[in-house]
N, C-alpha and C positions, 0 to 999 in steps of 0.2 A: 938303857937307864929306864925304869920302870914310872910313868907321868903319874904327877900326884896332882893335876890341875885338867888335863885334857884329856876328851872322852872321845866318841867315836865321832862329833861334830863340833866342836868348841868345848869350852866348858860351859855345864850346865850345873844348877841347882834349887833350892829354895831361897827366893829372895829372901836377902837380909839375916844370911844366915851360913855360917861357912860353906859353901868359900864365896859364895855372889854374893858378894859382902860390897859396901864402897870402896872400902881399903883393896879388895884384890881388886876392881875393877880400876883405882887411881897406879899401886903395885902393876897392873898388867900395861896401861899406858905407859907407863914409864919404860916396862921391858920390850916392848912391839915396837915400841917407835925407837927406839934405841937399836934394835935386833935390823929395822927395816932403814936407819939411817945411812943410807948408802950415797957416798958423791956428795959433790960441792954445792948441788940446786937448792932451793927452796923446797922443803918438803911436805908432804902434805896429808891427811888421814881423812874418809868419809864417812861418817858416823851414821847411822840408820836405825831406827830401831821399829817394835810392834807398837802397841797398844796397852801393854803390862802398862801397871801402877810402877812398878819397881822401876821402870823407863826412865823417870825422872830422877830416882834416885843415881845410877849407873851412869847414865848420860854424861851428869855432867864429874864424875869421880873419873869417867875416860878420858876426859876434854880437858881435865886438870894434869892428868898423867902425860898425856902425848903434848902436852904444852910445855911441860916442867924439862920436856928436852929438847925442846926446841924445833916442834913437829907442829902447821899450820891445820886446822881444823874447820872442818866442810861438817856441818850438822845439816840432815835430811829430815829429818822427823822421823813419823812413821810412814816406812816405805816396805814395798817385800824385799825378802830378801836376795831374789834374782835380780831387782833394781839397783840396790848396793852394789851389787856386782856388776854389772851393766855400767853406770855410776863410777867405780871404782875406774875402772880402764877406759873410759871417756875422759876421765878428766884429768887423764894421767894422775893419778894420786897413788903414794906411795905404800899405801896401806886402807885397807875396808874393812869397817867392823857394823856386823846386825844384832841389836840387842834383842835377842828372842829365844824364847823355848819351843817356839816351830807351835805343835799338838797339844803340849802341856795345859793343864791351867794356871790361871793368870798366877797364884803363888809362887809358881817355877819362875824362873829365867834364864837364859845364856848367853854367852858370847862366840857369834863365830868371827873368823878372820880373814881377810881377802889378801893376796896378795895383790901384786900392782899389773897384773895380765888378768886380773878376773877371777881366778881359780882361787878354790878351798886352800889354806896352806897345808905342807907336805908336813906328813911325821917329823922330819929332819928340823924343818924350820919351826916347829913346836915346843922341839925340844929344845933347841938353843932359845927359844923363850923361857921355857919354864928353869934354866941354867942360869939367867939374867934374875931370873924370879927370886932366884933362891940366894945368888950372887949381892943382890940390894942393887939401890938407882945409880944410875949417873947423870948426873944434871947439868942441864946447859949452866952457861953465865947468863944473870940477869939481864945482860943487852941481846938476847940471842930466845928467849924465850918466844913461842908462839901463838898465836892469834886464831880466833872463834871466830866464825860468821858462819851464816845460816844460805842455804842454796834453796830458793825461793820457787824457785819453778822444776823443782827436781820430780815433780810428780807429772807433769808435763811430759818432759824428756825421758822419760820411763814408758808413757804413753803411747809417745812418738812411733818411739821402737818399736815398741808390741806391734803395733798396726803397721809398721811397713816391715814386719813377718806373713805378713797375708794379702795376697795379690791384690794389686792397684786397681783392680776392673772386677772384684769380688766387694759382695756386701753382706749383710747379714739383714735385708730388708723384710725376707716373708721369713724370720723364724722369732719366736717369743721364748726367751730364756729367761728361768730362774736362776741367779747368780748367788752363791751364799758364803759371804765373806767372812763367815768367824769371827766378827766381831776384831778381827783384829787386822793386820797390814793393807789389805787391800782394798779396805772399805770405801777410799776413794775412787782409785784408780779403778781396779776392775770394772765397777759398772759404766763408768764413762769408756772405756774401751768399747764394751758391747753398744753403746749405745751411739760414739758415733760413728762407730762400723754399721749402724740401719736398725741393730736388733729392735722389737720389742722387750724392753729389759723390767722382771721384778724382782728387784733387791732386797736381799734378808742379811740379817746378820751384818750391817752396816751401822748398828749403835754401839760404837765400846764407849764404856766409861770406867775402864780399866781394871774390871774385876770378871768383867762376862767372855772373856776372849775363850772362844772355844768351849761356853759352855752352853751344851743343847743345842748344839749347831758346829758346820763344819765339816772338811772333810771327816772326821773322826766321829761324829753325828749326824749320819745324812739321814735322817729321819723326818727334820725339818723341812727340808730340800725337799725328798720325796712326795709329801702330804702338800706342798706348795705347788709342785708342777704339776698334782692330778688335779687342784683345786684350781689353777689357773688353765687348765687346759695347755700347756708348755708343750714346748715342742722336746725341750730337755733342759735339765737340770745340771750346773755346776757347783762341785763344793770347792774351797779352797781352805787350807788350813789356817793357824795364825801368823804367819811367816808366808804364805801363798806361795809356797816352791811345794805344794802338794795339788792332786789335784783326783775329786770321785766325778763320776758322770752319775746321774737318775734320766733313764728313759723316759717317753712319755707316758709311760704306765707307772712310774714311781717306784721301778728297779732298778738296785742298783751295779754300776760295771767298778769293777777296782781297776787297777792298774794298772795290772795283768792283759785286761781288755785292753783298756788303751794303747798300752805296745801292739798289741795283736794288730789293731786296728791301723795306726801308723805304719806299720811295720807291711801290711801286705799293699796297701796302698802303696809307701814307697817302692816299694819292690816293683810294682808293676810299671811303677814310672822309672827306674833306673835310677832311684836318688837312692834307695840304703845300701849303704859302704858294707863291705865285705861280706853282704848277706848273711849277715850277723847281728841280734840283737844280745846287749848285755843286761843281765838282772841279776838278781842275789840268789842266796840258797831257798829266800824265801817265797818265792814265785812258785808260781804252781805249774804240774808237772802239766797240766791241760794244755797251759802255754807252749811247752814243749815242743811238745807231739803237734800242735796245731803249725808250730812251723817248720818244724820236720818236714812233715806231710805238705812243704810247698818248697821244700830244698832250703829250708834257711835252719839256721842256727841259734842254738841260745849259749852264749856265756854265762857262767853262773860264778858269782863272786861272795865274797864277806859281808852282812848286812852293813849300808852304810852308801849313801850316797856317793862320798868322797870316792869308796873305792868302786861303782860305778864307772866315774866317771873317768879315774885312774887308767882302768882297764880298757877303756875306750880311746883315750888319747894313746896309748900303749901301741896298742892294735888297729887304728887308725878306722873305729867305728863310730856311726854318729846317731846312733839311736840306744836308747838303755833306761832304765828304770827302775824302780820298784812295786810291788805288790801294793803296798800303802798308797801310791800315789805319785811319789817322786818321778816326773818323767825330764828324762834330761835330753835334749836337741841341740849337740852341739851344729849344727852348722848356725847357728843364733845363738844360743848363750853358751856361758861358763859353768852353768850350776841347774838346780832343777826348776823350775819354771810352771807352774800350774797353769799359767793364764796363757801361756805363749803355746802350751801343749791343748791347752781346748779351742784354739783359734784352730789346728791343724784336726781336731776332730769335728770343730764346725765345718771346715770345708768340705769334709770328705760327707759329712750330713749334708750339706749345701748340693753336693754336685751328684749325690747319690737320688736327691729328692725322695727318698723312704725314710719312717720311721728310723729312730733308734734304734729301738728294739732288734730292727732286722739288722740291719748295717755294724749294730754294736757289738751284739753276742755273738762273737766268731767262734768261741768253742765252748764245749761243756766242761767247767772247771772239774778237776776229779778230786772228790771229799778230801776236805783239809780241814784242821781242826788247830787251833791255835789259843792255848792259856798261859795266864801269866801267872805266876808265882812270885806272891812278893814275901821277900826276904828281908831281915833286919841286918844281915853281915854279908861277907863272901861267902858263897858254897863253894868248894872245893869239886867243879863239876870234874876233875880227873884222877878223881879216889876212887880206888877199886871197886865200891859198892855203886856211883853212877856210870862206869864204864862199864859194867856186868848190866845194870838196868837196862841200859843204851841197848846193849849187844840185842841183850833178849827180846826189846821189842823190834831191833831190824829182825831178828829170825823168825818173831812171828807174821811181820809185813812182807818176806819173801823179796824175792824183785821188782816185786809190782808195788812197792811202796816206800816209804824213806820216813827216818825222824830226823829230827833236829833239835838242840838242847843248847838255849845260849844264853849267854850273860846280856840284859839289855846295856847298851852302853849312857842311857840317857836318867835310866830308871831304878830304883830299887827294887829289879823285877830279874827272875827265870823265865826265860821263855819257852815254852814246852809244845814244837808241831811236830803232828806226824799226818800224812795222807796215804791214801790208797782206795784200791773200791770197795774193798767193801768198810763202808760208812763207820757199820757196829765196830768193828775190829780195831779202826783207828780210835773212836772214841775210849774204847780199854785200854789201849796202848798212852795215850795221853792222862789218862787219871792213874795209870801208873806212875807213868813217869814222874808227874807230880808230886807223888805222895814219894816217888823217891828222892825228889829234890828238897822235899817236907824235912823227909828223914836228915837228908845230910846237910841241911842249913844249921848256924851255928846257934 
């Protein structure tokens, strides 16, 4: 079945335009609520959101949908995506919902769904919900409508959970940390966690107004973080994205360390401690070849999967592995969480920094990335990447790079973009290959 609503990470689009409308949210609440109405207990769904203006529109629409099929609704307000996953499981809810478009600008929004186990829904679950969306609602009778209430201490519960993953005998007393919350969902909880653990905290991106989420801040715009780290003489900078499931690090000199470097840090530390299950890390096809070579030199494997943290997690669960992530900063630590958690991953990095008592630039830059270039080609319609012209262009690019490089051309699952990536040891050749492939995409576009 071709999916009309769900992409690689839930449903996403421009707010108040099809598909991201109040009507869609209402119908989705009805369909998802009915799909997860299993058994004769009182059913509950937990709804969180980030700081986008459109959350005020979508949250009540979802609430109406869920209550109309007999589900009680627990509202937690602005809360990181991983907090919603954790609270869904902790509260024994039947379903969890996060309203967020992650790193996208405020005009966009999205709806992510979690099952009662705190994991994102499978493709099969999403397909069944889509079928219910197409077939129409199954409403409950007036005596069995659901109720809605707010959980006032949701933030405190998440803060205590995150702190519990940091050894009780440890503190952050000797560290000065800049934390950039992207004017997003973690603007309260992230600085609080670091402060309660003893750090000298300089928070930025903590003044959301509904329209400034991810605007010139956060993990996709780390320049502000780097500037503040240097200005304050901080030991480290931490940047989250709008829903706080991504992490980017800045060292004391204001140099960025991406998700690949973070995975390398954690993997090496865990391997030495005997904590890295399967002697392997799971990443996507976007991760740098340098990470793969770094792990291989230490007898560790890199398992690559398609882009999307849900696919990273599926592979981790299937193969019994406990560390995975994406170059973009999604880091999944399955010993503690069921989805990517930027703050949780940051504490793992901070533990390493505290133990080593050396600058982040020394302990955090563990490999030299192979030259890699990514270009986003904005398109208006569906680009046939499997057509003969595109396949010929890709084959020619692979031939030019030979066995010391690779190319990747894929459609974004969240934006109207085709992402063109190449990497190899000759940066000039990599740039030429990306330009040529981007031109081929533009020619193939309708």
